[in-house]
Backbone as CSV, one residue per row, in Angstrom:
resi,resn,N_x,N_y,N_z,CA_x,CA_y,CA_z,C_x,C_y,C_z
1,MET,0.846,-1.174,0.000,0.000,0.000,0.000,0.894,1.241,0.000
2,GLU,0.709,2.082,-0.966,1.493,3.306,-1.079,0.945,4.379,-0.136
3,PRO,1.836,5.151,0.503,1.343,6.239,1.357,0.630,7.286,0.515
4,GLU,-0.448,7.807,1.055,-1.226,8.816,0.361,-0.535,10.173,0.488
5,GLU,-0.462,10.905,-0.607,0.147,12.239,-0.574,-0.814,13.210,0.094
6,ILE,-0.265,14.012,0.979,-1.073,15.007,1.690,-0.796,16.370,1.084
7,ARG,-1.833,17.066,0.688,-1.683,18.414,0.149,-2.083,19.406,1.233
8,LEU,-1.164,20.311,1.552,-1.424,21.306,2.578,-1.466,22.694,1.943
9,SER,-2.249,23.557,2.508,-2.313,24.945,2.062,-0.946,25.598,2.224
10,PRO,-0.586,26.552,1.348,0.692,27.246,1.495,0.711,28.251,2.643
11,MET,-0.429,28.473,3.289,-0.478,29.417,4.412,0.328,28.869,5.581
12,PRO,0.912,29.746,6.421,1.659,29.290,7.596,0.775,28.442,8.521
13,LYS,1.398,27.494,9.181,0.690,26.590,10.087,1.314,26.607,11.469
14,THR,0.567,26.114,12.425,1.076,25.899,13.777,1.081,24.400,14.015
15,TRP,2.243,23.877,14.376,2.413,22.460,14.656,2.543,22.294,16.171
16,ILE,1.699,21.452,16.766,1.771,21.166,18.194,2.354,19.760,18.323
17,LEU,3.561,19.686,18.877,4.304,18.426,18.899,4.617,17.989,20.327
18,ASP,4.331,16.736,20.620,4.711,16.126,21.892,5.993,15.353,21.621
19,LEU,7.108,15.770,22.180,8.404,15.197,21.845,8.638,13.814,22.440
20,ASP,8.437,13.651,23.735,8.842,12.443,24.450,8.034,11.232,24.005
21,GLY,8.687,10.298,23.326,8.035,9.088,22.860,7.408,9.212,21.491
22,THR,7.340,10.429,20.953,6.777,10.658,19.627,7.874,11.018,18.640
23,LEU,8.759,11.948,19.030,9.867,12.366,18.170,11.220,11.953,18.739
24,VAL,11.303,11.832,20.041,12.541,11.365,20.676,12.225,10.133,21.528
25,VAL,13.246,9.349,21.843,13.083,8.126,22.648,12.440,8.494,23.988
26,HIS,11.395,7.745,24.361,10.708,7.974,25.638,11.707,7.822,26.792
27,ASN,11.767,8.838,27.636,12.676,8.856,28.792,14.144,8.696,28.387
28,GLY,14.502,9.171,27.199,15.869,9.056,26.690,16.948,9.505,27.658
29,PRO,16.808,10.680,28.308,17.848,11.115,29.231,18.071,10.152,30.398
30,TYR,17.026,9.456,30.817,17.153,8.511,31.933,17.686,7.157,31.461
31,ILE,17.290,6.748,30.252,17.681,5.444,29.719,19.037,5.512,29.015
32,LEU,19.194,6.526,28.125,20.396,6.623,27.293,21.396,7.660,27.806
33,GLY,20.935,8.507,28.735,21.785,9.592,29.207,21.710,10.822,28.310
34,ARG,20.834,10.784,27.291,20.670,11.898,26.351,19.354,11.696,25.592
35,ASP,18.913,12.761,24.936,17.780,12.634,24.027,18.279,12.077,22.705
36,GLU,17.476,11.252,22.075,17.826,10.697,20.770,16.570,10.662,19.912
37,PHE,16.662,11.201,18.680,15.519,11.208,17.780,15.129,9.794,17.378
38,LEU,13.835,9.560,17.232,13.336,8.312,16.675,13.550,8.346,15.158
39,PRO,13.571,7.202,14.490,13.796,7.167,13.046,12.797,8.067,12.297
40,GLY,13.331,8.939,11.444,12.513,9.827,10.617,12.096,11.117,11.286
41,ALA,12.261,11.231,12.608,11.796,12.417,13.332,12.579,13.673,12.957
42,LYS,13.900,13.573,12.874,14.723,14.737,12.525,14.373,15.235,11.128
43,GLU,14.199,14.300,10.192,13.833,14.667,8.821,12.457,15.343,8.792
44,PHE,11.522,14.836,9.613,10.207,15.456,9.697,10.324,16.893,10.202
45,LEU,11.062,17.089,11.297,11.221,18.446,11.838,11.903,19.371,10.842
46,ASP,12.901,18.861,10.131,13.599,19.668,9.131,12.695,20.041,7.965
47,SER,11.631,19.267,7.735,10.728,19.537,6.617,9.683,20.611,6.930
48,ILE,9.552,20.997,8.199,8.582,22.034,8.567,9.127,23.379,8.096
49,PRO,8.361,24.109,7.285,8.839,25.402,6.769,9.166,26.384,7.897
50,ARG,10.160,27.221,7.651,10.605,28.195,8.663,9.514,29.180,9.061
51,HIS,8.582,29.480,8.158,7.530,30.446,8.488,6.399,29.825,9.305
52,ASP,6.417,28.511,9.496,5.446,27.848,10.366,5.903,27.987,11.823
53,MET,4.961,27.870,12.734,5.275,27.943,14.167,5.182,26.538,14.757
54,THR,6.110,26.198,15.641,6.039,24.918,16.330,5.927,25.148,17.833
55,LEU,5.007,24.430,18.444,4.855,24.406,19.896,5.242,23.015,20.323
56,ARG,6.283,22.927,21.149,6.802,21.614,21.544,6.576,21.385,23.025
57,GLN,6.047,20.221,23.338,5.796,19.834,24.720,6.756,18.716,25.081
58,ARG,7.461,18.876,26.170,8.449,17.871,26.602,7.799,16.779,27.438
59,LYS,7.092,17.149,28.470,6.384,16.169,29.286,5.207,16.868,29.938
60,SER,4.194,16.091,30.278,3.020,16.679,30.906,3.254,16.792,32.396
61,GLU,2.548,17.731,32.991,2.608,17.875,34.446,1.571,16.931,35.039
62,ARG,2.000,16.067,35.906,1.066,15.107,36.513,0.438,15.714,37.771
63,GLY,-0.794,15.297,38.008,-1.468,15.726,39.223,-2.132,17.085,39.105
64,ARG,-2.229,17.604,37.908,-2.916,18.898,37.731,-4.142,18.731,36.892
Protein backbone atom coordinates (compact mmCIF):
# COMPACT_ATOMS: atom_id res chain seq x y z
CA MET A 1 0.00 0.00 0.00
CA GLU A 2 1.49 3.31 -1.08
CA PRO A 3 1.34 6.24 1.36
CA GLU A 4 -1.23 8.82 0.36
CA GLU A 5 0.15 12.24 -0.57
CA ILE A 6 -1.07 15.01 1.69
CA ARG A 7 -1.68 18.41 0.15
CA LEU A 8 -1.42 21.31 2.58
CA SER A 9 -2.31 24.94 2.06
CA PRO A 10 0.69 27.25 1.49
CA MET A 11 -0.48 29.42 4.41
CA PRO A 12 1.66 29.29 7.60
CA LYS A 13 0.69 26.59 10.09
CA THR A 14 1.08 25.90 13.78
CA TRP A 15 2.41 22.46 14.66
CA ILE A 16 1.77 21.17 18.19
CA LEU A 17 4.30 18.43 18.90
CA ASP A 18 4.71 16.13 21.89
CA LEU A 19 8.40 15.20 21.84
CA ASP A 20 8.84 12.44 24.45
CA GLY A 21 8.04 9.09 22.86
CA THR A 22 6.78 10.66 19.63
CA LEU A 23 9.87 12.37 18.17
CA VAL A 24 12.54 11.36 20.68
CA VAL A 25 13.08 8.13 22.65
CA HIS A 26 10.71 7.97 25.64
CA ASN A 27 12.68 8.86 28.79
CA GLY A 28 15.87 9.06 26.69
CA PRO A 29 17.85 11.12 29.23
CA TYR A 30 17.15 8.51 31.93
CA ILE A 31 17.68 5.44 29.72
CA LEU A 32 20.40 6.62 27.29
CA GLY A 33 21.78 9.59 29.21
CA ARG A 34 20.67 11.90 26.35
CA ASP A 35 17.78 12.63 24.03
CA GLU A 36 17.83 10.70 20.77
CA PHE A 37 15.52 11.21 17.78
CA LEU A 38 13.34 8.31 16.67
CA PRO A 39 13.80 7.17 13.05
CA GLY A 40 12.51 9.83 10.62
CA ALA A 41 11.80 12.42 13.33
CA LYS A 42 14.72 14.74 12.53
CA GLU A 43 13.83 14.67 8.82
CA PHE A 44 10.21 15.46 9.70
CA LEU A 45 11.22 18.45 11.84
CA ASP A 46 13.60 19.67 9.13
CA SER A 47 10.73 19.54 6.62
CA ILE A 48 8.58 22.03 8.57
CA PRO A 49 8.84 25.40 6.77
CA ARG A 50 10.61 28.20 8.66
CA HIS A 51 7.53 30.45 8.49
CA ASP A 52 5.45 27.85 10.37
CA MET A 53 5.27 27.94 14.17
CA THR A 54 6.04 24.92 16.33
CA LEU A 55 4.86 24.41 19.90
CA ARG A 56 6.80 21.61 21.54
CA GLN A 57 5.80 19.83 24.72
CA ARG A 58 8.45 17.87 26.60
CA LYS A 59 6.38 16.17 29.29
CA SER A 60 3.02 16.68 30.91
CA GLU A 61 2.61 17.88 34.45
CA ARG A 62 1.07 15.11 36.51
CA GLY A 63 -1.47 15.73 39.22
CA ARG A 64 -2.92 18.90 37.73
